[in-house]
C-alpha positions in Angstrom: -23.9 -12.7 -25.3 -22.2 -9.5 -24.2 -18.6 -9.2 -23.0 -19.4 -6.0 -21.1 -18.4 -6.3 -17.4 -19.7 -4.1 -14.6 -18.5 -3.6 -11.0 -21.7 -5.1 -9.5 -21.4 -8.1 -12.0 -17.9 -8.8 -10.9 -18.8 -8.5 -7.1 -21.8 -11.0 -7.7 -19.5 -13.5 -9.6 -17.0 -13.5 -6.8 -19.7 -13.8 -4.1 -20.6 -17.0 -5.9 -16.9 -18.1 -6.0 -16.4 -17.5 -2.4 -17.4 -21.0 -0.9 -15.0 -22.9 -3.4 -12.4 -20.3 -4.3 -9.5 -21.7 -2.3 -10.2 -25.2 -3.5 -10.6 -24.2 -7.2 -8.0 -21.4 -7.5 -5.6 -21.9 -4.6 -3.2 -24.5 -6.2 -3.6 -22.8 -9.7 -2.3 -19.4 -8.4 0.2 -20.7 -5.8 3.3 -19.9 -7.7 2.1 -16.4 -8.6 1.0 -15.8 -5.2 4.5 -16.8 -3.6 6.4 -14.6 -6.2 4.1 -11.5 -5.5 4.6 -12.0 -1.7 8.3 -12.3 -2.0 8.5 -9.0 -4.0 6.3 -7.2 -1.5 8.4 -8.4 1.4 11.5 -7.1 -0.3 9.8 -3.7 -0.5 8.7 -3.7 3.0 6.7 -1.2 5.0 2.9 -0.8 4.5 1.3 -3.0 1.8 -2.1 -3.0 0.3 -3.4 -6.1 -1.4 -6.2 -5.3 -3.8 -8.5 -8.1 -4.5 -7.3 -10.1 -1.4 -10.3 -12.6 -1.9 -10.5 -15.1 0.9 -7.2 -13.9 2.3 -5.4 -17.0 1.3 -2.1 -15.0 0.8 -2.3 -13.1 4.1 -0.4 -15.8 6.3 2.5 -15.8 3.9 3.4 -12.2 4.3 6.2 -11.2 6.8 4.9 -10.2 10.2 7.3 -7.1 9.9 4.8 -5.7 7.3 1.6 -3.9 7.8 -1.1 -5.1 5.6 -4.3 -3.7 4.4 -6.5 -6.2 2.6 -9.4 -5.1 0.3 -11.8 -6.8 -2.1 -15.1 -6.0 -3.9 -16.8 -9.1 -2.7 -18.0 -9.0 1.0 -18.5 -12.8 0.9 -14.9 -13.2 0.1 -13.8 -10.9 2.8 -16.0 -12.8 5.5 -13.5 -15.7 4.8 -10.5 -13.3 4.9 -11.5 -11.9 8.3 -12.2 -15.4 9.7 -8.7 -16.4 8.5 -7.1 -13.2 10.2 -8.9 -14.0 13.4 -8.2 -17.9 13.4 -4.5 -17.5 12.5 -4.0 -14.4 14.7 -2.5 -12.3 11.8 -1.8 -9.3 13.7 0.2 -7.7 10.9 -3.1 -7.3 8.9 -4.4 -3.7 9.7 -7.8 -3.8 7.9 -9.9 -6.1 5.8 -12.3 -3.9 4.0 -14.6 -3.7 1.0 -13.2 -1.5 -1.7 -13.4 -1.1 -5.5 -10.0 -1.3 -7.3 -11.1 1.6 -9.7 -12.0 3.8 -6.7 -9.9 3.2 -3.8 -10.7 5.3 -0.6 -7.1 5.7 0.4 -5.0 8.9 0.3 -2.4 9.4 -2.3 1.2 7.9 -1.6 -0.3 5.8 1.3 1.5 2.5 0.6 5.0 1.3 0.0 3.7 -1.4 -2.3 0.4 -2.3 -4.1 -0.1 -6.0 -4.5 -2.8 -7.1 -7.0 -2.9 -10.8 -7.7 -5.0 -12.0 -10.6 -7.2 -8.8 -10.3 -6.6 -6.7 -13.4 -8.3 -9.0 -15.8 -11.3 -8.9 -13.5 -11.7 -5.2 -13.5 -14.4 -3.7 -15.8 -12.0 -0.8 -16.5 -8.5 -2.1 -15.9 -6.6 1.2 -16.7 -8.7 3.0 -14.0 -7.5 0.3 -11.5 -3.9 0.7 -12.6 -4.1 4.5 -12.1 -5.6 4.0 -8.7 -2.6 1.7 -7.8 -0.2 4.4 -9.0 -2.1 7.0 -7.0 -1.8 5.3 -3.7 1.7 4.0 -4.0 4.3 6.2 -2.7 7.2 7.5 -4.8 9.9 4.9 -4.7 7.4 2.2 -4.0 6.2 -0.7 -6.2 3.0 -2.0 -7.9 3.3 -5.8 -7.9 0.9 -7.6 -10.2 0.3 -11.3 -11.0 -1.7 -11.6 -14.2 -2.7 -13.6 -17.0 -1.3 -12.2 -20.2 -3.3 -13.1 -23.4 -1.8 -14.0 -26.7 -3.4 -11.1 -28.6 -3.1 -12.9 -31.9 -3.0 -16.4 -33.5 -5.1 -19.5 -32.5 -4.7 -18.9 -28.8 -5.8 -15.3 -29.2 -9.0 -16.3 -31.2 -9.9 -18.8 -28.5 -9.5 -16.2 -25.8 -11.8 -13.8 -27.7 -14.3 -16.6 -28.3 -14.4 -17.4 -24.6 -14.8 -13.8 -23.5 -18.7 -13.8 -23.3 -18.5 -16.7 -20.9 -15.5 -15.7 -18.7 -16.8 -12.2 -18.3 -19.8 -13.6 -16.7 -17.6 -15.6 -14.4 -15.7 -12.4 -13.4 -12.6 -12.3 -15.4 -11.3 -11.7 -19.1 -9.4 -14.3 -21.1 -8.4 -11.7 -23.7 -5.9 -9.3 -22.1 -2.8 -8.8 -24.3 0.4 -7.3 -23.0 0.0 -4.2 -25.1 -2.8 -3.0 -22.7 -0.1 -2.8 -20.0 2.4 -1.1 -22.4 -0.1 1.4 -23.5 -1.2 2.3 -19.9 2.4 2.7 -18.9 3.1 5.0 -21.9 0.6 7.5 -20.3 2.4 7.5 -16.9 5.7 9.2 -16.8 5.7 8.6 -13.1 5.9 4.7 -13.6 8.8 2.5 -14.8 8.6 -1.2 -15.6 10.8 -3.1 -13.3 10.0 -6.6 -14.2 7.8 -8.7 -16.6 8.5 -12.4 -15.7 6.6 -15.4 -17.0 5.8 -17.9 -14.2 6.2 -21.6 -14.4 5.0 -24.0 -15.3 3.6 -22.8 -18.8 4.1 -19.1 -18.7 0.5 -18.3 -19.1 0.8 -15.9 -15.9 3.3 -13.4 -15.3 4.8 -11.3 -12.4 4.8 -7.8 -13.5 6.5 -5.0 -11.3 6.2 -1.3 -11.8 8.3 1.3 -9.8 6.8 4.6 -9.0 9.3 7.2 -9.8 10.2 9.8 -7.3 9.7 13.5 -8.4 13.6 14.0 -8.1 14.1 11.0 -10.6 11.2 12.2 -12.7 12.9 15.5 -13.2 16.1 14.0 -14.5 
């Protein structure tokens, strides 16, 4: 079995997840979802959530924000659009299909880029991270909730073994912290602000990057 992931394959996987996503993953990701939204509220302004899925997070954002919600799966977004209508979420500007690795937004468009449990579902995660940095304004933040793999030992071996299965389901089990470190090392405009394991077991983390302004970068 192959562990290769493709954009079309991920979209199909999450189209299949759409009917049961909130039931299956809503409780599991609740802590990380809340932590990411608190961080975004602190930044303020115009926020994009990449990989918004069914829009389960949208009602939690402050109504003072302006939210753009994107996802690869149109079936997921159908549920997000219905949620926006039903709950009259007037702070949500757009709900549109978009690929995290090729976002159709201008440079420096957002005060914060939020990506909840998305990076490990991207066929080319570093491309997505580059896109997040591109559309984030200088002084803004990239706010990520993510599963961080062990990278070694028994847990790392199990994660590698499960990859052929989980890649078909639309996400990776194997994704060590070194991939974030290696990416950030290529980006002089990006600074790690926080890497915090989330309760109860610390298998997921809140990761925040700040995009450095040209003035700070020159120092």
